[in-house]
PABAGU-679742 format. One line per field, with one value per residue: x, y, z of N, C-alpha, C in turn. Coordinates in steps of 0.001 Angstrom, whole numbers, plus 500000, padded with zeros to 6 digits. Atoms other than C-alpha are relative to their C-alpha. Layout:
<sites>
n_east: X:...
n_north: Y:...
n_up: Z:...
ca_east: X:...
ca_north: Y:...
ca_up: Z:...
c_east: X:...
c_north: Y:...
c_up: Z:...
</sites>
This chain:
<sites>
n_east: 499789:500305:501064:499166:499621:500744:500586:498442:499742:501668:500134:498706:500905:500819:498976:499591:501426:499762:499022:500403:501230:499615:499030:501120:500715:498746:498590:500732:500538:498838:499969:501292:499503:499054:500182:501494:499641:499381:501943:501207:499328:500618:501671:499944:501878:499937:499720:498462:499344:500477:499327:498369:499405:500197:498911:498673:500102:499411:498634:500249:500675:498936:498970:500677:499856:498898:500067:501342:499762:499145:501106:500576:499370:499722:501056:500350:498920:500216:501121:499635:499109:500457:501001:498947:500565:498878:499134:500711:500043:498347:499344:500691:498909:499448:499035:500343:499774:501088:501138:500263:499682:501409:499763:499345:500373:500473:498818:499519:500986:500685:499081:499724:501218:499987:499033:500754:500340:499849:499307:500630:501973:499884:500160:500712:501160:499262:500405:501416:499255:498975:500298:500855:498774:499042:501551:501237:498982:498815:498703:499451:500764:499584:500688:499633:498317:498791:498971:498426:500181:498976:500133:498705:500897:498855:498746:499259:500731:500976:500953:500199:500832:500156:501233:500975:501445:500317:501064:499907:499207:499136:498943:499771:498487:499977:499036:499365:498447:499418:498756:499220:499495:498463:499710:500820:499765:500014:501017:499958:501300:500857:500875:500369:501543:500296:500760:499983:501339:500174:500785:500552:500228:498721:498906:498943:499654:499856:499492:500219:499144:499172:498650:499168:498648:499206:498183:499141:499537:498714:499113:499624:501411:500053:501057:501685:500660:499963:501265:501091:501802:500814:501345:501156:501410:500563:499177:500126:498360:499799:500139:499153:500150:500782:501012:500641:500629:498148:499379:501198:499355:498922:500485:500415:498966:500101:500721:500527:499413:499942:498295:499658:499683:499098:499183:499592:499527:499017:499129:499743:498662:498375:499309:499689:498701:500497:499878:501267:499616:500788:500901:499445:500042:501446:501189:499750:500548:501715:499996:499433:500866:501004:499895:499833:500733:499753:498809:500414:500513:498289:499615:500767:499946:499401:500052:501660:499957:499149:501522:500399:501817:501123:501055:499916:499671:498168:499262:500141:499052:498634:499971:499359:498625:499155:499863:499009:498593:499925:500132:498984:498884:500409:499632:498659:499516:500306:498873:498271:500096:499889:498741:498812:499126:500188:500466:501695:500503:499960:500892:501536:499989:499209:500748:500088:498698:500063:501230:499959:499342:500717:500825:498867:499436:501195:500416:498808:500229:500918:499904:500789
n_north: 500648:501901:499987:499888:498677:498907:500430:499790:498825:499717:500449:498940:498548:500355:500016:498839:499492:500486:499450:498755:499606:500491:499344:498913:500409:500531:498974:498876:500317:499795:498513:499581:500463:499362:498643:499956:499145:498811:499279:500026:499367:498476:499826:500148:500291:501483:499578:499829:501325:500459:499344:499829:501183:500328:499568:501017:501483:499716:500440:501170:500626:499588:500828:501168:500731:500669:500977:500466:500834:500882:501567:500450:500586:501215:500707:500259:500890:500410:500728:500972:501057:501337:500740:500707:499075:499679:500764:500254:498905:499819:501238:499516:498768:497999:499962:499474:498843:499696:500216:498656:498995:498784:499313:498807:499039:499745:498387:499333:499131:499407:499434:498967:498935:499231:498946:498437:499870:499799:498432:498536:499478:499831:498414:498848:500447:499974:498454:500512:500751:499633:498760:500640:500691:498450:499494:500550:500631:498914:500540:499348:498322:498987:498878:498926:500000:500629:499191:500294:500502:499508:500538:499656:499439:499692:500348:499223:499484:500782:499290:500986:499561:500356:500807:500116:499997:500816:499401:497878:500038:498393:500276:499415:500400:500351:499370:500755:500028:500141:500082:500144:501526:500188:500385:500478:499374:498621:499280:499262:499085:500707:499332:500456:499451:500624:500612:500427:500018:500615:498558:500943:499569:500006:501387:499387:499428:498570:500004:498634:499559:500783:499460:501064:499668:499714:499950:499460:501107:498910:499703:498801:498627:500212:501230:499312:500409:501516:500844:499466:500482:498708:500626:500275:500736:501152:500358:501180:501290:500533:501063:500617:501483:499872:499368:500625:501637:501020:500215:500723:501379:500614:500692:501634:501342:500312:500882:499411:499232:501175:500244:499213:499136:500407:499639:498272:499772:500398:499542:499030:500015:500096:498611:499571:500567:500711:501702:500309:501534:500950:499545:500838:501879:500059:499712:501326:500794:500068:500539:501478:500298:500664:501023:501327:500531:501231:501388:501451:501374:500574:500718:500676:500848:501066:500457:500835:500991:500992:500418:500511:499915:498682:499599:498725:499560:499490:499595:498806:499528:499503:498807:499092:500237:499018:498627:499454:500003:498787:498832:500173:499568:498936:499050:499974:499025:498353:499692:499961:498607:499188:499846:499993:501464:500631:499515:499433:501320:501527:500309:500255:500904:501033:501162:500297:500794:500945:500977:500598:500869:500948:500855:500810:501281:501139:500091:500851:501300:500890:501001:499172
n_up: 498499:499822:498794:498759:499294:499558:498819:498947:499713:499275:499086:499190:499943:498451:498453:499510:499646:498494:499380:499631:498856:498812:499763:499389:499101:498811:499277:499464:498283:499004:499931:499060:497895:499782:499970:499644:498477:500326:500474:498756:499211:500515:500091:501498:500776:500639:501353:500302:499653:501556:501105:499774:500637:501482:500452:499762:500719:501272:499216:498873:501418:500534:499194:499912:500974:499719:498733:500535:501111:498881:499307:501589:500685:499506:500031:501499:500729:499275:500425:501091:499719:499475:500357:501522:501470:500780:500281:501271:500890:500153:501169:501297:500774:499829:499238:498718:500523:500694:498892:499487:501060:499528:498475:500305:500590:498792:499180:500988:500363:498423:499707:500632:499834:498721:499991:500079:499455:499093:500366:500175:499359:498650:499466:499601:499190:498857:499510:499705:499123:498889:499691:498967:498715:499894:499462:498737:499366:499404:500730:501113:499985:500993:499584:500921:500547:500148:499781:500324:501310:500924:501019:500620:500832:500990:499734:499046:499101:499399:499668:498513:499699:498377:499177:500850:499444:501191:500199:500310:501587:499905:499935:498898:499470:501401:500428:501235:500277:501355:499653:501748:500197:500208:498519:499282:498417:499757:500035:500704:499773:498554:499178:498848:500298:498586:500818:501815:500137:501102:500991:501010:501560:500246:500154:499535:498455:499990:498827:499240:499132:499990:500496:501342:500117:501006:499950:501185:499546:500575:499004:500354:499850:498778:499468:499546:501653:500490:499264:500099:499455:500262:499475:500871:499638:500944:500690:501233:500282:500375:499665:498540:499995:499067:500132:498633:500183:499684:498782:499778:500147:498324:499150:499893:499512:501266:500598:500803:501313:501120:500205:500854:498956:498823:500722:499665:498780:499437:500917:499110:499005:500560:500169:498877:499062:498955:499899:500753:499550:499284:501218:501743:499977:500030:501451:500813:499209:500395:501483:500056:499323:500421:500938:499135:500857:500714:499534:499160:501447:500368:499251:499621:501060:499553:498753:500263:500868:499531:499385:498406:499621:498921:500369:500230:499069:500050:501190:499253:499265:500929:500463:498849:500136:500919:499728:499076:500742:500881:499066:499601:500935:500598:499000:500166:500886:499712:499418:500730:501227:499250:499374:501325:499710:501860:501106:499635:500919:499580:498985:500170:501126:499608:499691:501001:500691:498981:500127:500955:500239:499629:501372:500911:499365:499963:501314:500503:498982:499838:501217:500947
ca_east: 538080:537483:534596:537563:538604:535195:534176:537795:537302:533339:534274:537427:534959:532255:534987:536773:532933:532836:536054:535310:531975:533326:536591:534785:532664:535176:537406:533965:532835:536564:536581:532877:534090:537045:535587:531861:533056:534436:531159:529265:531717:531411:527178:527886:524197:523446:523611:526813:527774:526248:527558:531387:531203:529539:532672:534925:533768:535414:538988:538065:536894:540835:542555:540499:540771:544354:543044:539610:541800:544136:541219:539824:542785:543709:540273:539436:542667:542369:539052:539882:542933:541431:538240:541083:539438:542847:544569:541910:542172:546510:546025:543793:546980:546892:549334:549222:550519:547654:545341:545846:546224:542254:543372:546344:544365:542055:544791:546197:542694:541723:545161:545242:541371:542312:545559:542880:540654:542572:544762:542017:538420:539198:540840:538265:535846:538725:538340:534721:536050:538826:536712:533905:537047:538570:534460:533325:536338:538976:541276:543712:542590:542570:542703:541571:544811:547978:551142:554836:554314:557401:557256:560230:558650:560832:564225:565385:563011:561220:558194:557264:554112:553673:549786:547318:543452:542276:538608:539490:542300:544630:548004:549293:553090:554111:557594:559307:563144:565112:568513:571157:571044:574409:575079:572141:573689:573328:570240:568911:565671:563239:560234:558038:554196:551754:549143:548900:545421:544149:542677:540270:539550:543436:544512:547299:548487:548126:550574:549461:551301:554523:558539:560547:564414:566398:570418:572858:575731:578924:581770:582596:579110:579087:577295:574362:573801:574088:570301:567516:563902:561023:557389:554190:550278:549650:551754:550710:553033:552056:552012:553292:553674:551971:548502:545475:544641:548685:548889:545357:546861:549610:547361:546006:547189:548331:545465:543559:545630:545197:548841:549179:548837:550856:553651:553426:553274:556470:558064:557455:559006:562150:562451:561956:564652:562441:563261:561230:562414:559254:557187:558557:558494:554616:553457:555613:553553:550055:551421:552832:549850:547275:549184:549466:546471:548087:551124:549103:547514:551467:551780:548584:547967:551237:550893:546825:547586:549767:546690:545792:542369:540624:538190:537047:537755:541899:541944:540481:542751:545953:544952:544810:548184:549873:548223:550004:553155:552522:551571:554381:556942:555251:555806:559413:560291:558411:561028:564027:562684:562060:565207:567181:568768:567365:566105:562001:561518:562718:561015:557572:558076:559647:556964:555767:559065:559153:555548:556235:559253:558020:555241:558208:559704:556250:555819:559186:558650:555100:553956:552932
ca_north: 821993:817675:816127:815350:819100:820210:817397:817970:821770:821571:819517:822217:825018:823012:822688:826337:827571:825540:826226:829760:829931:827485:829262:832583:831537:830117:833532:836097:834102:834096:838000:838402:836563:838654:842209:841695:842870:846091:846599:846042:848180:851387:851030:850004:849615:845896:847887:849282:845753:844496:847019:846785:842735:843469:845775:843157:840134:841462:841428:838170:837111:838215:836239:833118:832217:831018:828713:827715:826735:824446:822373:822296:820697:818433:817087:817249:815304:813400:812067:810916:809244:807162:806237:804947:807648:808915:805733:804947:808272:807878:804040:806196:808234:811312:812017:813862:817234:817146:816131:819514:821590:823160:823413:825505:827132:827875:829641:831110:832982:833718:834816:837588:838549:838631:840733:843754:842559:842943:846017:848346:847260:846329:849360:851323:848918:848450:852341:852097:849315:851003:854236:852258:850698:854733:855723:853161:850986:854132:851899:853464:857044:859509:862694:865979:867207:866392:867972:868109:867310:866824:866702:866572:869142:868543:867792:870484:871580:870909:872015:871596:872105:872558:871496:870617:871103:868595:869683:873807:872294:875045:874568:876590:877545:876954:877083:876181:875743:875861:874441:874336:871569:871551:871356:870381:872082:875543:877426:879619:880900:880353:881053:881303:882157:881627:880242:878365:878142:875521:877614:874902:877070:877789:874363:875810:877195:880544:881658:884589:886809:885682:886568:885514:885490:885292:884037:884899:882359:885401:885591:889044:890636:891950:889699:892461:891809:888177:887883:889489:889882:891162:890603:889551:889317:887142:884811:882677:879197:878298:874784:872330:868392:868644:868929:868102:864143:863433:864826:862643:859475:859747:858780:855462:852015:850301:847810:850916:852463:850659:849642:852467:855089:852486:852988:856817:856669:854942:857022:860088:858679:857957:861546:862640:860395:857901:854303:852524:848795:847436:849668:847752:844440:845163:846644:843630:841329:842744:841651:838246:837423:836604:834189:831868:831058:829023:827986:825804:823819:823133:821995:820435:818378:816142:815855:814688:812474:810188:807553:807192:806704:809854:811814:815488:816042:815205:816757:819956:819453:819066:822298:824053:822594:823996:826843:827390:826737:829003:831801:831002:831138:834520:836093:834975:836551:839769:839578:839178:841750:844117:843878:844144:840705:839655:841570:843455:841132:838185:838339:838813:836275:833683:831493:831453:829989:827684:826004:825677:824223:822062:820870:820062:817935:815662:816464:814344:811746:810835:808243:810011
ca_up: 855465:855885:857862:860351:860775:861038:863753:865694:865351:866802:869638:870414:870140:872449:875451:874966:875340:878482:879586:879641:881651:884164:884831:884650:887103:889534:889348:889554:892852:894169:893188:895171:898681:898448:897846:899415:902945:901143:898901:902505:904275:902006:901683:897775:896055:894522:891195:891323:892402:888956:887001:888566:887593:884146:883516:884940:882604:879438:881918:883371:879222:878364:881289:880845:877382:877255:880295:878318:875394:877619:879121:875510:873801:876778:876969:873192:872222:875348:874810:871443:872562:874840:873169:870093:867649:867485:867151:864218:862682:862711:860800:858407:857189:858685:860811:864362:862464:859999:862932:864887:861869:862572:866112:865073:863055:865839:867980:865480:865085:868671:869329:867134:868105:871751:870937:869637:871891:874907:873294:872274:873875:877489:878414:877755:879686:882355:882978:883672:886255:888023:888044:890158:892490:893073:894075:896222:897090:897185:895276:893162:894387:891732:893083:891788:891979:891328:892950:892197:888360:886123:882636:880032:877449:874289:874037:876169:878188:881464:882593:886598:887713:891918:891952:889040:889459:886618:886840:886042:883590:885614:886983:889695:890417:887176:885938:882445:881822:878456:878333:875262:873429:872374:876488:878740:881802:880679:880820:878471:879499:882629:883398:886285:886609:889699:887064:883612:882148:879349:876468:874525:871613:871352:871801:873993:877546:878836:881644:884176:886291:885546:885242:882153:882427:879398:879931:877532:878037:877095:879106:877378:878344:882097:884960:885338:881296:881260:882881:881200:883113:882216:884330:882125:883015:880220:878216:875146:875397:872451:871685:874138:874189:877452:877504:880175:878455:878851:882126:882712:881115:883747:886297:884675:885322:882241:881967:881040:878107:874966:873405:871419:874259:876732:873902:873858:877826:878140:875141:877427:880459:878448:877652:881098:882203:883998:884273:881712:882423:884328:881487:878681:880340:881140:877443:875660:878235:877098:873408:874110:876824:874006:871924:875409:873222:870782:872501:874573:871215:870602:873961:874776:871696:872121:875719:875389:872767:874827:875657:879579:881369:882929:882694:882694:886116:885734:882763:884560:887229:884859:883283:886813:887060:884058:884473:887648:885853:883807:886243:887683:885423:884034:887388:887230:884214:885189:887884:886336:883498:886209:887780:884369:884953:881205:878315:878466:875522:876682:879870:878293:875608:878264:879534:875985:874632:877611:877132:873470:873660:876050:873251:871156:873500:873909:870009:869429:871939:871267:868132:865024
c_east: 499178:498913:500509:500284:498503:499369:501337:499555:498187:499979:501246:499035:499086:501079:500533:498539:499863:500824:500231:498777:500314:501498:499537:499780:500437:500261:498887:499768:501343:499686:498633:500509:501075:499846:498658:500171:500134:498996:499060:500709:500157:498348:499962:498524:500163:500143:501338:500908:499749:500816:501401:500423:499579:501303:501365:500205:501127:501576:500467:499874:501898:500844:499369:499756:501165:499677:498788:500477:501059:499210:499454:501128:500548:498732:499585:500786:500055:498938:500181:501270:499619:498983:500842:499349:501146:501025:499525:500234:501590:499881:498909:500968:499889:500422:499475:500426:499053:498898:499894:500563:498569:500683:500861:499334:498851:500453:500516:498657:499446:501354:499910:498265:500252:501290:499211:499090:500394:501060:499560:498880:500349:500434:499527:499046:500584:499851:499238:500244:500297:499429:499106:500838:500366:498950:499920:500903:501272:501226:500552:499649:500897:499402:499688:500835:500911:501296:501353:499792:500944:499971:501366:498805:500782:501040:501299:499325:499056:498923:499338:498556:499630:498511:498834:498346:499463:498572:500148:501325:500823:500839:500215:501655:500938:501630:500697:501615:500394:501247:500327:499736:500924:500683:498967:500157:500062:498633:499891:498855:499027:499002:498731:498554:499479:498562:500134:498408:499892:499113:499587:499982:501243:500767:501618:499961:499889:500452:499201:500386:501345:501756:500852:501697:500658:501682:500951:502056:501698:500917:500579:498749:500014:498637:498915:499200:499918:498814:498904:498083:499375:498457:498577:498514:499801:501167:499865:501109:499887:499785:500843:499642:499309:498565:498784:500223:501463:499796:498577:500577:501191:499634:499199:500683:499999:498853:499116:500465:500094:501680:500459:500160:500461:501296:500293:500260:501510:501403:500342:500637:501196:500114:500119:500933:499300:500698:498811:500098:498647:499083:499848:500068:498248:499196:500332:499019:498549:500260:499931:498899:499058:500511:500721:498719:500168:501129:499513:499630:501426:500078:499227:499682:500963:499655:498529:500263:500629:498436:500343:498646:499755:499611:499978:500409:501923:500088:499660:501251:501591:500173:499897:501207:500760:499709:500777:501318:500186:499785:501159:501542:499651:500491:501569:500490:499561:501075:501168:499924:499827:500987:501015:500697:499548:498750:498329:499497:499990:499072:498440:499634:500260:499001:499281:500751:500520:499138:500248:501482:500260:499097:501112:500577:498773:499845:500934:499856:498769:499829:499166:498754
c_north: 498930:499893:500287:501352:500353:499123:500261:501720:500470:499442:501066:501128:499794:500487:501591:500333:499672:500322:501405:500568:499281:500695:501484:500218:500075:501403:501111:499565:499937:501700:500525:499815:501155:501640:500243:500556:501639:500935:500373:501523:501908:500496:500060:499445:498935:500291:500256:498865:499447:500552:499887:498397:500098:500915:499313:498697:500497:499688:498306:499108:499714:498671:498849:498999:499444:498335:499022:498902:498499:499069:499833:499094:498911:499264:499251:498591:498525:498849:498635:498904:498815:499077:499577:500362:500536:498997:499445:500930:499953:498531:500841:500936:501564:500116:500820:501602:500436:499975:501277:500912:500865:500241:500684:500962:501269:500920:500744:501601:500717:500433:501274:500542:500440:500936:501382:499721:500544:501464:501313:499860:499939:500868:500654:499690:500143:501400:500295:498900:500552:501380:499787:499380:501412:500160:499384:499054:500881:498825:500633:501401:501039:501360:500992:500995:499561:501251:499102:499144:500277:500094:500430:500771:500177:498886:500535:501121:499479:500526:499170:500997:499546:499449:500523:500058:499253:500341:501736:499861:501275:499404:501684:499895:499715:500159:499024:500287:499683:500068:499687:498832:499728:499739:500397:500707:501622:500426:501208:501080:499404:500893:499597:500795:499324:499121:499533:499406:499024:501067:498970:500632:500410:498943:500358:500835:501144:500301:501440:499933:498971:501004:499245:500573:499592:500197:499867:499462:500599:500346:501552:501070:500160:498831:500526:499519:498990:499338:501203:500010:500770:499091:499637:499649:498782:499513:498910:498988:499782:498425:498753:498185:499453:500268:499336:498284:499546:500252:499028:498461:499649:499379:498475:499470:499848:499263:501490:500908:498922:500025:501385:501329:499482:500362:501293:500493:499693:500951:501228:499591:499695:501471:500547:498828:498778:498659:498716:498566:499325:500607:499420:498787:500102:500237:498381:499165:500256:499580:498294:498669:499138:498712:498947:499232:498698:499309:499001:499194:499548:499122:498835:498635:498445:499622:499153:498950:498728:499205:499943:500398:500885:500937:501488:501113:500092:500547:501806:500456:500012:501604:501265:500165:500913:501244:500808:500104:501297:501410:500139:500463:501574:500900:500248:500797:501108:500435:500697:501099:501257:500692:500432:498709:499242:501322:500385:499015:498565:499562:499945:498689:498510:498854:499455:498756:498482:498951:499480:499294:499052:498841:499829:498924:499115:499780:498695:498630:499427:499706:500821:500018
c_up: 499911:501082:501085:500385:500374:501631:501304:500305:500792:501491:501145:500263:501472:501131:499955:500604:501490:501069:500678:501257:501191:501025:500643:501213:501168:499823:500097:501708:501165:500162:501375:501428:499919:500362:500760:501046:499506:499530:501138:500674:499260:499348:498174:499432:499089:498740:499697:500522:498329:498958:500092:499208:498499:499276:500012:499287:498622:500918:500238:498369:499750:500505:499876:498524:499598:500694:499130:499062:500120:499805:498708:499452:500956:499773:498549:499525:501169:499782:498583:500234:500869:499721:498243:498900:499308:499395:498152:498981:499269:499100:498637:498600:500317:501390:500853:499669:499072:500998:500747:499244:500570:501340:500456:499290:500802:500933:499039:500050:501389:500910:499275:500196:501228:499743:499834:501117:501165:499918:499921:501032:501054:500129:500262:501248:501629:500929:500574:501273:501409:500571:501228:501552:500587:500731:501541:500353:500549:500077:499254:499818:499017:500653:498956:499708:500000:500399:500145:498992:499398:498851:499042:498520:498754:500576:501416:500752:501017:500828:501662:500547:502058:500402:498482:500006:498737:499516:498967:498480:500454:500745:500863:500426:498792:499807:498717:499707:498585:500144:498235:499714:499583:501966:500972:501404:499993:499739:499481:500179:501142:499766:500712:499894:501195:499153:498702:499654:498750:499352:498783:498594:499518:499414:500839:501292:500185:501088:500490:500901:500299:499881:499121:500090:498770:500002:499225:500843:498915:500931:499500:500351:501542:500710:500034:498463:499340:500219:499146:500531:499897:500509:498551:500639:499539:499020:499622:500170:498450:499851:500706:499981:501228:499868:501081:499629:500448:501364:501029:500003:500851:501420:499654:500514:498396:499656:499727:499108:498536:499333:499560:501087:501133:499302:500050:501619:500266:499244:500805:501104:499846:499908:501038:501009:501070:499654:499446:499710:499882:498994:498941:500217:499962:498622:499415:500262:499102:498605:499828:501128:499105:499227:501016:498768:499051:500074:500680:499056:500115:501364:500430:498733:500279:501110:500218:499356:500377:500855:501531:499644:500819:499435:499845:501205:500095:499273:500684:500939:499687:499413:500919:500265:499346:499859:500906:499945:499628:500609:500815:499360:499231:500952:500123:499244:500295:500875:500062:499057:500830:500378:499176:499644:498544:499446:499964:498900:500234:501359:499536:499395:500828:500349:498736:499231:500550:499680:498407:499878:500885:499387:499325:500498:499450:498168:499400:500530:499147:498091:499160:499301
</sites>
């Protein structure tokens, strides 16, 4: 790394730190103004409010990093351009491509770090924050029990729970239906039980007080003989795909799930026959958003290198305006993706593609 690279990188990193602090502070103040009445109405103590925002900081940080990156690019490169330093650098034989190399390197590093941070660490902290919202603000209410749950148990079985008691890991009025793999309209077996209890020591479910029916799809057998009925007091179910952990995860919001858990949740919803279009857009969006930190470098460097007289306030305002455009494009692409008008992958990456393309247009037009 040359002295010039170190100089650019230091200026860039300083502004990133300033941007994160500035935008995060604004975000927290706005959120506090919005939720303060709710905290007061619910009688939440100061310690819990402080803890709530401590848990909120990582999520805010992940949202503000691309904004801070954009502010830093615009201010750092813009100041060098306005002070004629960028012109001197070009006269010394350093092209704009070589000039932006340390900024791109920082952008790549930040994007990869934020992908890991936002994909695996933030969800755990978000769970603590959302639990405070559920307990004190009555948001995303999570009941102790869940009614009318349906699960795709493997490829040819459906598990139905009329009621599930989460603390006791016990289900009531349970039905397990098994269908023929060759013809899913043909039922081979059905089990109905009053209770189903999770046994930690065996790692399996146990059914109690039920009836098991087996159906024989053979026209040569009399109608009476085509159904074999047997009652049981207890019946070990053996390993099932559905576990108490999976039932709990079904109540989680996407922001509480790690990327791997989110992908597994989508797959289970797909096997259950649910429409997963919206979930795939959200999942791919969680991967695409961290790379906005790199995209803003390609957009901001050529844009800011166009010489203009402006101070920090103007660069700050431009950052807010560009952020607004990015958020609008992100929401619009999500809507099109949710409705199936464009593929989920394109819906997730479209804002990045648009701003990268705009950056390339500026790069062509600007003096190298």
